[in-house]
N, C-alpha and C positions, 0 to 999 in steps of 0.2 A: 262496729257492733261487738259484743264480747269477743266475737270475731271482729277485727277492726274493719271499719267501712272502707270499701275499695271503690270510691267514686271516680278515681282517675285511672288512666290506662296503666300506669305503673308509677312507683315512687320510691324514694329513699328518704329516710328520716333525717330530720333536723335542718339540713341546709339546702341541698340542691336537687332538682329533677334531672333525669338523664336528658341528653340532647334529643331534640325532635328527630323523627325519622325523615328520610329524604322525601317520602311521599307527603308527610305532614307539612314539611317546610315549603314544598312546592306551591301550596295553596295559601301561603302567608307572605306573598311577595312584598306587600306594603309595609311589613314590619320586620324586614330582614336586618335593618340597621339599628338593632335594638340597643346595642351597647357601643355606640359610636363615640368618636372623640368629641371634645368640646365643640358645640355648635357655633356657627358664626352669628353672634348676637345681633349684628346689624343687618342681616339679610332681610329683605322686604317680604312681609307675609304675602303680599299680593303676588310676588314673583315665585316664592318657594312653595306656595300651596295652590293658588288658583290662576296664576298667570294673568291677573286682572290689573288694570290701571286705576281701579277704583280708589279714591282717596276721600277722607273725611276731614273737612276744614271746620274748625269750631270757633265760636266766639262766645264770650261770657257776658251775661246780662244779669241784672238784679231782678229778682221776683219775690213775691210774698209767699213764704212757705207756710207749713202747718202752724196754726196758732198765731199767725201774723208775724212770725219771725222771718227776717230777711234771709233768703237763701239764694245761692248761685245756681243758675240754669245754663247748661251748655247746649247751644243750638247747633245742630249739624246741618250743613248745606246738603242739598239734594245730590245724591250720588247717582251712579248709572242705573241702579236698580230701584230707587224709590227715595222717599223722604221720611225721616223719623225725627221727632223732637226728642232731644236727649237731655235728661235732667240728672241731678246728682244721685237720686235714689236713696234707698234705705238699706241698712245692713241686715235687717231681719224682716220676714223669715228667710231662711236660705231657699235657694231654688228660684224658679220663675213664678211670680204671683201677680194676679190681676189686682190693681189698685190705682186710685187717683186718675182714672180715665186712661190708663196705660198698663204696662207690664213692668214690674220691678224684678231685676235680676240681681241675685246676691250669691257670692261664692266665697268659701274659705280657702286661703292659700297663704300660710304663714311665712314661707321663705321665698315667695315670688318677688321679682323686681319689677315686673310689668304684667298686665293682663289685657286681653282684647276679647270683646264679645263678638262672636261670629254669627251672623244671620244667614241662613242657608235655605233657599227655596227647595221644595220637594224635587223639582226637576234638576236643580243644580247639584243636589246631593247625589243623584244617580251618576252625574258626570264628574263628581269629586271636585266641585267648585264652591267657593264661598261667594255668596251673593252680596253681602255687605259686612264691613268691619267697623266696630265701634271701639276705638282704643279708650281705655279707662285711665283717667288721670290719677296718679297715686295721692295727690293732694286733695282733689275734689271727690273722687270716686272710691275712697278707701277709708274705712273706719276700723282701727285696730288691725286685725289680720283679715278683714272681710272686704272684698271688692264688690262694688254695687253700682247699679245704674238703673234709671227709670226711663223707658221709652214709650212714646205715644206715636201711633201710626197704624198702618194697615198690615196686620200680621197673617193675613189669609195664606194658607199653604206654606207658612214659614216655619222653619226649625231653627235651633240654636246650638251652639257649642262655644268653647273658649280656646284661645291659645294663651299659654302661660309661659313666661320666660323667667329664668333664674339659673342657678349654678347647676351644671351637669357633672356630678362627682359621685359615681356609684359607691366608692369607698366611704363616702360620708352619708350614703343613703339618699342622695339627691339625684333625681332623674328629670330635671326640667328640660324641655325640648320644645322650642317655639315653632317647630315644623309640624307638630301634632295638633289636630283639632280634638279637644278633649270633651268628653261627655260629662255633663253636670251630674254629680252623684244624686242630686235631688230632683232630677228630671222625672216627670210623672208618666212619660211614655217615651220609649226609645225606638227610633226609626232607622232601619238600614235596608234589610231585604224583606219582601212581603210574603214570601212563601217558605215554609219549613223545608230545609234541605237544599234549596236552590242556591247556586253559587252567585256571587256578586259579579259586577262587571269584570271582564277579562279573567274569569275563573277565580276571582279573589275570595278567599274564605273569610277575610276580615275587612270587608268594605267599610267605608266611613260611616259612623253612627252619629246621630244628632238627636236632641231632645225636642219634644213637642212644646210649643208655646201656648199656655192656657188662654182661654177666652171667656168672656162673660156668657157666651152662648153654651158653655159646657154644662149640660143639664142631664139628669137621669131621674126618672120617676120610680122611686123606691116603693111606692104604693103603701106607705105606712109601715114598711118593714122594720121590725124590732128584733133584738137578740133573743134567741130562744132560752138561753140561760138554764140549760139542763144541769141538774146536779151531776158532777162528774162520775159519781158512782153508778149512774144510770146509763152511761154511754156504751155503745158498741161501735167501735171505730173501724172504718174501712180505708185502708191505704190505697190510694188511686193515682195512676198516671193519666193526666188529661188526654194526651194524644193516644196513648196505648189503649184507652178504654173503648174508643169507638173507631179507630183507624181501620180495623180489619173489615174487609168487604162484607162479611156476614152481619155487621151491625146494621146495615141498611139505613143509616142515618143520612140526612140531607147534607150535613156538613161534617163528614167524618174527621176525627182527630182534633176537634175544636171544643171550646167551652160550650157552644151551642149543641154540639153532638152529645156532650155529657148530659145536658138538660133533657134531651130526648130519651135518655136511659135512666133517669132518676127513679122511675117507678120500679126498676129492677132492684134498686137498693131498698126501697120500701118493702118489697116482697121478701127480700132477704132478712129484713128486720134491723137494718143498719140505721142509726140515728145521728151519725157523725162521719163525715168524710175528711180524710187527711190528704190534701193534694200534694203530691210530690212537686218539687220546685216549679213554681209558676212565675218567678221573677225573671226578668229578661236575661237570657244566656245565649251563647253562640253555639248552636248545635253542630256547626262545622269545625269546631275546635280540634277534633281528632280526625278530620276528613281524610280518608285514604281508601284505596281499593281493597276490598276483602276478597281475596281469590278463593277462599274456601266456600263462602256463600254466594259469591258472584255479585255482591252489592257493595255499598260504601259504608265504612264505619263513621258514625257520628257520635256526638255527645247526647245520647237519648235521655238519660235520667235528668240531666240539667243541674247537677251539683257543681256549678262553676259560674257563679253569678257575675253578670256585667253591671246590672243596676238593680237596686233593691226596692225602689219605688214603682218602677214600671212593671206591669204584668207582661208575661211573654206574649208579644204582639203576634207572633206566628202561630200561636194557639187559637187565634181568632179567625173567623171566616172572613173578616173585613180586610185583613192584611194591612196595607199602608193607607187605606181609605180614611179620609178626614184626619190625616196625620196622627193616627193612633187612637183618636178619641173613640171611634167605634169599637176598637179592641178593648178599651177600658170598660165601655158599657156592656160588652159581651160577658166579661167575667163578673161584673156586677149583676147581670141578668142571671147567671148561673147561681150566684150566692142567694139572690132573692128567691129564685124558684126552688132551691134546696130548702130554704127556710119555710116556704109555703107547704112543703111536704114533711115538715118536722125534722129536717136534717141540718145539723150544724156543719160549718165548714172551718177546718183548721188548715193553716198554711205550713208547709215544711220549708223552713228558712235556713239559709246557709251563711251565717255571719262568722264563720271560722276562716274562710279564705275567699279570694275572688278569682276571676278568670285571667287576671294579669300575670299569674304564675310567679316564677322567680326572676332572676336578672336576665334570663333569656326570653321572658314573656313580653307581650305587647304593652305599649303605653296607651291605655284606653281612657282612663278616668282618674282614679285615686292616685295612681303612681305619678301622673303628670301634674296633679295639683299639689301634692306634698307627700311623697313616698315615705319620708322619715316619720310622718305622723300616723299614716294609715296602716302601716305594716310593722310587724315585730322584727326588729333588726338586731344583729350582733354588732359589736363595737366597730368592726371594719366594713359594715354595710351589708354583710351577708344576710340572707333571708332565713329566719327560723321557719321550720317546716313541720310544725305540730299537726298540721292538717293532712300531711301526706300528699298534698297537691301543689307544692312549690312555695307558697307563702302562707303567712298566718296574720289574720286581721288583728290589729292592735286594739282589741275590744275595750280595754280598761283605760285607755288614754281619754282624757276629758272630751276632746273633739269627737273622737270615734264613738264613745258611748252616747254622746248627745245625738249623733247621727242615727245610731241604732234605735234609740228611744223615739226619735222623731218619725222614723220609718214605721215602727210598730204602731205608734199612735195613728198614723195615716191609714194603715190597713184596717184598723179597728173602726175609726170614725168615718172615713170616707168610703171604704170598701165593704164594711160591715162583716168582716171575718170574726169568727168566734174564738180564735186562739191560734197558737203557734206551736209547732214542734221544731226544736232547735237542733240542727244537725251538728254532730261533734261538739256538743254544748260545753264540754269540759274546757275547751279553749277559752270560753268566756270567763272561766274561773282562774285563768293564769294572769300573772302580773304583766303589765305592758312594758314596752320599751320606755326608757327614761323614768322607770319606776323609782320613786323615792318619796319620803314623807312630805317634802315641800310640794312636789308635783301633785300628789293625791290629796293630802290632808291640809296643805297650806302651812305646815310647820314640820321641822325635822323630828323624827322619832328616835329616841334613844335606842341604840342597838338595832337600827333598821338595816338589815343586811339582805333584804329581798332583792333577788336578781331577776332579769327578764325571764318570763315564762314560769316563774315559781307559782305553784298552786296557792290560792288565797282562801282563807277561811271565810272572809266577808268581801267578795269581789264587788267593787263599786258598781259595775254595770248591773249585776244580778240584784244587788241591793236596790238600785234605782227602779228597775223593772218591777220588782216585787212590791214596792211601796208607791209606785206611780198611781195617781188617782184614776187613770183610765185603764192601765194595763193590769193592775192587780186583780181585777174582776174577770179576766178572760182566762181561757185554758192555757197553761204554760207547761210544756212537756220537754224535758231534756233528754237528748241522747247522751247519757252521762259518761262519755269516754272520748278520747281523741287518738290520733295516730302516733302521738308521742309517748304513749304508754300510760297516760293518766286515766285510771278507771275508777269512776265514782258512783257506781250503782249502789244505792243505799246511803251514800255520804255526800251527794251533790248539795251545795248550799241552797236551801229551799224556802226559808221564811214561812214554812207551813203551807205554801200554796203550789210549789212546783211538783209535778209528777215526773216519773222517769220511765223511759223504755227499759223494762226489766230484762236485760240480757241474761241474767242468771235464771230467771223463770224459763226462758227458751232452752237454755242448755240443760237444765235439770229435767224438764218435761221430756225433752228428746231422749235423754239417757234412760229415764225410767220406762217410758212407753216402749222403747225397743228392747227392754228386758235386761238392762245392765244392773248388776248387783250393786248394792250399797247406796241406792238413791231413794228408798222408800220414805225415810224420814224427811229428806229434803223436798220430795214431791209433796208430802203432806203440808210442809211449810208453804209451798207455792199455792196449794189449794186454799190456804187461810189468808192469802194476800201478802205473803212474805213478811210476817211480823219480825222475823230475825233481822231484816234489813231496815224496816221502816218504823217499827213501834218505838224503839229506843229514842229516835229523834223526834218523837211527838207526832209523826205522820199517821195516816190512815191507809186502809187497803186501797182506796182509789188513787193513792199516790203511785201505785204500781200499774204501769201499762203492760199488760200481759200479752205476749205474742209467741207463736211458734215459728212463724215465717214472716219475712218482710222482703222488700225489693232486693235487698242485699243478701244473697244466699240462695239456697235451694227453695223452690216452690214446695208446697205441701205434697203434691204428687211425686216430685223428684226426691223428696226426703225419704220416701218409702220405696224408691225405685233404683237409687244409685248409692253405692258405697263411696265412690270417688267423683270428684268434679270432672266435667268433660268440657273444657273451655277452649279447645282448639279454634273454634270459629272467631275467637277474639284476636287471633293473630299474635299471641304472645307465648306460644309453645307451651300452653297450659300452666304457665308460671304465675298467672294472676289469679285472684280470688282466694277464698279461704280454703285451707287444706283440712281443717278439723271441723267437719260438719255434723258430727254425732248422728249420722244418718245410717240407715240399714235398708238394703235392697230386698229384704225378705227372702233371700236365698238365691236370686239370680239377678245379674246386672243388666239393666236396660229395660226398655218397654216390651220387648219380645220375650215373653216368659210363659211358663205353664199356667194353666187355669187355676191350680191351687195357689200358686204364688200371687196371681192377680187378685184372688179372693182375699188373701191375707193382707195385701196392700190396701184394699178398700177398707178392711176392718181397722187397720192401723190409722188410716186417714180419719175414720170416724172417732177412733180413740183420741187422737190429737185434738180434733175439734171439740169433742165433749169435755176434755180437760180445760179448754179455754172457757167454756160456757158454765162450768160448775165451780170455777175458782173465784175467790174474792179478788177484787181489783177490777180493772177496766180491760176487757178483751179487745184485741185488734186483729182484724182479718186482712190478709193481703189480697189485692185484686186478682181474681182468677182462681184462687184456691177453692172457692165455693163450687166450682165444677171440675176441679182437678187439672188445672192448666199445667202443662209441662214445658220446660225449656230445654229438654233433651239432656239434662244433667249439667247445664251451664249455670254456675252460681254467681256470675258476675257479668250480667248482660247490659252493662252500662252503654255499650257502643252500637247496639242493634236497633235500627228502625225497621223492624220486620216482624214476622209471625212469632218470633221468640218472645217479644214483649207485648204483642197485641192480644187483648181479650178476644177470644174466639167464641162469638155468640152462637155459632152452629154447634159447637161442642157443649155449650151450656144447655142448649135445648135438648141435646141427646141425653144429658145426665139429669134432666129436670125431674125424672121419676126416681132418681137414685140419690147421689150424694148432695145435689143442690136441694132436694126436698129435705134431706136429713139436716142440712145446715139451717134452712128456714125454720124448721120445727124446733131446732136447738136454740136459736136466738129467741124465738117467741116463748119457749119454756122458761128461759132465763129471765126474760122481762116480766113474766107472770109470778115468778117466785120472789117474794120479798126477801128471803134469806140468802139469795145469791148475789145481792148487791148491797151489802151492809155498810152502815156509816162507820163501823168500828170493827176490830178484829173479833171473830167469834170466840166465845168462852164455852166452858163445859156446861153451862146452863142451856145452851142451844145445840152444841155440837158434841157428838160422841164418836170415838174412834172404835173400829172393829177389825177383827182379823177373820180367819176362817170360822171363828166362833164369835158370838156377840161380846163386846166389851173386852176383847182380848187381841189388841193390835200387835202386829209383829214388826218391830223396828230393827230387827237384826240385819246384818250386812247381806245376807242371802235372801231377804224377803223381797218378793215381787208382787205383793198383794197389799193394797190400801183400800179401806172402806170406811165410810162414815155415815151417820144419820144426822139430819139437820131439821130442827123444828122450824116450820114455816107457817106464818099466819094465814097464808092463802091455801097452800096444799096440805096443811096439817103437819106432815112429816115426810121426808124423802130419804131413801137409802141409795147411796152411790158407791159403787165398787169398781176397782180396776184390777184385773188379773193379767199381769204382763209376763207371766211364766209361760214356758213352752208346754206346760202340763195343764190339763183341765182340772177343775176342782168343784166339789159340791160344798156350798157354804151354808152355814146355819144363820138364820135371820133373827133379829131381836124380837122377843115376844111382846106383843101389844094386844092384851086381852080385849076382845070385842072388836078388833080390827083385823084386817088382812092386807098383806102386801100384794100389790098388783103390778105386773110388768109394764113399763112405759118405754124404756130404751134397752136394747140389747144389740151391741155392735157386731156380734158374731152372726147375726141373722141377715139374710138378704133383704133388700127393699121389697115391699114396704114394711116388712115385719121388724126391721131394725128400729123403727119408731112408731109405736102404736098411737094413732091419731084419728080424730073424727073425719079426716079427709079420706080414710079407707072405707071401702064397702063394708057393710055390717058383717057379712059372712067372714071377711078377712079378720076383722077385729075380734070376733068371737073365737075364731081359730087360734089367733095369737094368745088370747087369754087362756084358752083351754089347753094349749100345748104343754104348759108346765104346771097345770093346776094341781096335779097329784103331788108335785114337789112342794108347791106353795101351801097345800093343805097340811103338810108336815113341817111348815116353816123352813123350807129348804129352797135352794136355787142352784141349778147347775151352770157353771161358767166355763166356756171353752177357753183355750189358751189365747192370749193376746186379745182380750175382750174387756168391755166395760158395760155396766148396766146402771139404770135408774129405775128404782121401784117406788111406787107411791102408796102411802097408807090410806086405805079406804075402810069404811065400816063393814063388818062381816055381813 
């Protein structure tokens, strides 16, 4: 993020990760020989992997293929575990696909010399055994660089993987290892462990994984579900962690920490006024990646956030209540159910996707999938095979290579067409704008370019992947949001290649609003730009206010409550001596560090929280709220809670109920006010015909470096006209309001007041509403309004 994302425990830029700790290595026994010598290519798969004597003898017969063309069919004799009819198969589509009365398997591996399809029963997977092997003949079962085979038989409770053989030469970027059972990148469900956080057999953190084999019986009743297709300008986004949302015991859900658990709490989002949820990574990842004992909190560190993808097609199976049941099919249906039920409530669903790196890490990482199929294609490599580390997590996905960008587009299409998601937020999206390994004119454009000196990782003005996504007939109509920076120093907020449709997480909005609201000099003008939708970043490129995703807090960094409670990060529970996480938070503790503070400091903190939230609601662009901020969730000053599966990351429903008459009420009323105001979600940047700037006196804004006051009026077709002002000075001020003959300004919001007077609404008893109106009536009669220090207001114009 403008602070760089810290999704990993620790990192060093450009090439390598530090060595794993002893505790972390202890749980990865099956992957300790990661950089071994050249493997014995003649070793028997049955001996090296499963200790089985199973063999497959084949005979070739002639058969009539598609369209009457004679084709060769390879028949496999019955093995110890069953019988499958083996045919040549088809090179497309990639993955496992039901067709012709069987299942077609197709996988890309350009530098492999042999490939074997491994069929694994669910019971054998737990015992780390292969049930059946289908060697692929490079003459019959290979087209170009695609290996393929069609099987007919009984696949009940059967999974699959591959072993791929080839050269093992890390200095050439090749990591072929026939002793590994590889996970198909196109697998639609990944099966390994059934329960989140539970160790595999013998305490293994990386037990064998395998893909689900699809079936004709795989059905889901969408009940006519269709995309909601909200205009992006009308969105209010809620960044959510699926497990964290309902895992806390106070959620009282039947299946806490699951997709079903989220469904039980969707009405909370409706009450809050949210119409779009952005799910933090729900692709299959290994939460045990960082598994080690945390002696500070007395629990175990895990990869809680999930920014370390194992497979991009499979939903995170351990977020389902079904676990391994039905080989992952029930887990797929659970996330579909979540999306369908969200749509029923008028809530869109956006996926946070991590196409910048994978869980395989650098040269010390495990061989799980991409690396074993063709490391030199899927990862961005230096000339001697080193891993470029623009992600800060060990490797960089080679996004603009033709094979990789085809894979990414296929994946995105799948989630839109099959899973019905409404869009994507791309983590560290600037990596997708970097040139791939082997970048040259012939590779990319089919012909050399004169003066083409682009090297690996160079930022591109027209990246092929983003070009393809932007103009794809399926994808160009969904929400596309870029986190427009990466860990290699490429920061593209306002300049991300966009084709007119990409939005950006506006990290500059976050930084500017934090500085201005806490009372830093020199930010009044920049804050005003933020309120207008950041035209200084987006207007020149032809974009609109809705291309700016405005946020003050997100998963990475302080929560809203911690932003006003801590001056410094307090990350010792992460076990990294407080060296991880961002040091420059632009936070202010309001005078005392920590939660235990005087009453006056606590009151100021609540005021500041309301100021931050109000700035989101009255700014042009798309506001995003982070989960838990609506009730004031605290992480104790920890701004990098990537590794905690505990109360730090859990939404605490009991705390939400405690604050329902206070900050949560303010947030609900704030979102609803924004939705009712036509002028707060414009199609274009506001002009002087609609917006007027003011200072302490009407029409006299103060843009000096010492100014801490910003006010404006906005003509609104629904409300008539609204007056909004922010006083971030430590001094109170009496302001003069614009004259509107025949009309009178009435107070709606005043963040300096305690609840419920902070937001005057019809939910208040009549006596309280009257008192709120009369409190400052003598000022308003004189067209004045008193503003306390660190406060903001909204006034509404009404007939006298």
